[in-house]
C-alpha positions as CSV (number, residue, x, y, z in Angstrom):
1,M,-81.3,47.6,-91.2
2,S,-81.5,48.7,-94.6
3,E,-83.6,46.7,-96.9
4,D,-80.5,45.6,-98.6
5,G,-78.5,45.0,-95.2
6,K,-76.1,47.7,-96.3
7,Y,-76.8,50.0,-93.2
8,L,-77.9,49.8,-89.9
9,I,-78.9,52.4,-87.9
10,A,-79.6,52.5,-84.1
11,I,-81.2,55.0,-81.6
12,S,-80.3,55.1,-78.0
13,D,-81.6,56.4,-74.7
14,D,-78.4,59.0,-74.6
15,G,-80.1,60.7,-77.4
16,T,-78.1,59.9,-80.4
17,V,-78.7,57.8,-83.7
18,S,-75.7,55.8,-84.7
19,A,-75.2,54.5,-88.4
20,Y,-73.2,51.9,-89.0
21,N,-72.2,50.3,-92.7
22,C,-72.6,46.6,-92.2
23,K,-71.2,45.5,-95.6
24,R,-67.4,47.6,-94.7
25,H,-68.0,46.7,-91.5
26,M,-67.5,50.2,-90.5
27,F,-69.0,53.1,-87.8
28,L,-69.9,56.1,-90.0
29,M,-71.3,58.6,-87.7
30,E,-73.1,59.3,-84.3
31,S,-75.4,62.4,-83.8
32,E,-75.7,65.1,-81.7
33,S,-77.3,63.9,-78.5
34,M,-81.2,65.8,-78.6
35,G,-81.4,65.7,-75.3
36,T,-84.2,63.2,-74.9
37,D,-84.4,59.3,-74.8
38,L,-85.1,58.2,-78.3
39,C,-88.0,55.3,-78.4
40,S,-88.3,53.9,-81.8
41,I,-87.1,54.2,-85.6
42,A,-88.7,53.5,-88.8
43,T,-87.5,54.6,-92.3
44,V,-90.5,56.2,-94.8
45,K,-91.0,57.1,-98.4
46,G,-88.5,54.4,-99.9
47,E,-85.8,54.6,-97.2
48,T,-85.7,58.5,-98.0
49,K,-86.4,59.7,-94.6
50,T,-86.1,58.1,-91.2
51,L,-88.6,58.9,-88.3
52,V,-87.4,58.8,-84.5
53,T,-90.0,58.9,-81.6
54,T,-88.7,60.5,-78.4
55,S,-89.8,60.1,-74.7
56,S,-90.8,64.0,-75.1
57,G,-93.4,63.2,-77.4
58,Q,-91.3,64.7,-80.8
59,I,-91.1,62.8,-83.9
60,Q,-87.7,63.7,-85.5
61,V,-87.2,63.7,-89.3
62,Y,-83.9,62.5,-91.1
63,N,-82.8,62.7,-94.2
64,Y,-81.7,59.2,-94.9
65,K,-77.5,59.2,-94.5
66,G,-78.4,62.2,-92.9
67,W,-78.3,61.1,-89.6
68,G,-76.1,64.0,-87.6
69,H,-79.3,66.5,-87.2
70,P,-82.8,66.4,-87.7
71,S,-83.9,68.1,-90.7
72,D,-87.5,68.6,-89.1
73,I,-89.2,68.2,-85.7
74,I,-92.5,67.3,-85.0
75,P,-93.9,68.5,-81.9
76,G,-95.7,66.6,-79.5
77,Q,-96.9,65.5,-75.8
78,G,-94.4,63.6,-73.8
79,F,-95.0,60.3,-72.1
80,H,-96.5,61.6,-68.3
81,K,-96.8,59.2,-65.6
82,S,-100.4,60.2,-63.9
83,M,-100.6,59.9,-60.2
84,Q,-103.8,59.4,-58.9
85,S,-104.7,58.8,-55.2
């Protein structure tokens, strides 16, 4: 939720980011699927950027109010279950 309560940004395990305008009760957009589970979301830099972490270890950077496709992707290591006998 944005600080002013206007926007609700949601992530999904189907790999999409969705935006909803709470004041106008209007669905705004859904991103293309990024092909990986999205895990957490945070806004930074005075709500000018949105960061989304993925199960593959990436951090996707979105311009605020531009949630259709990430403006940058920071690579990382995925979450792997180690099997020990």
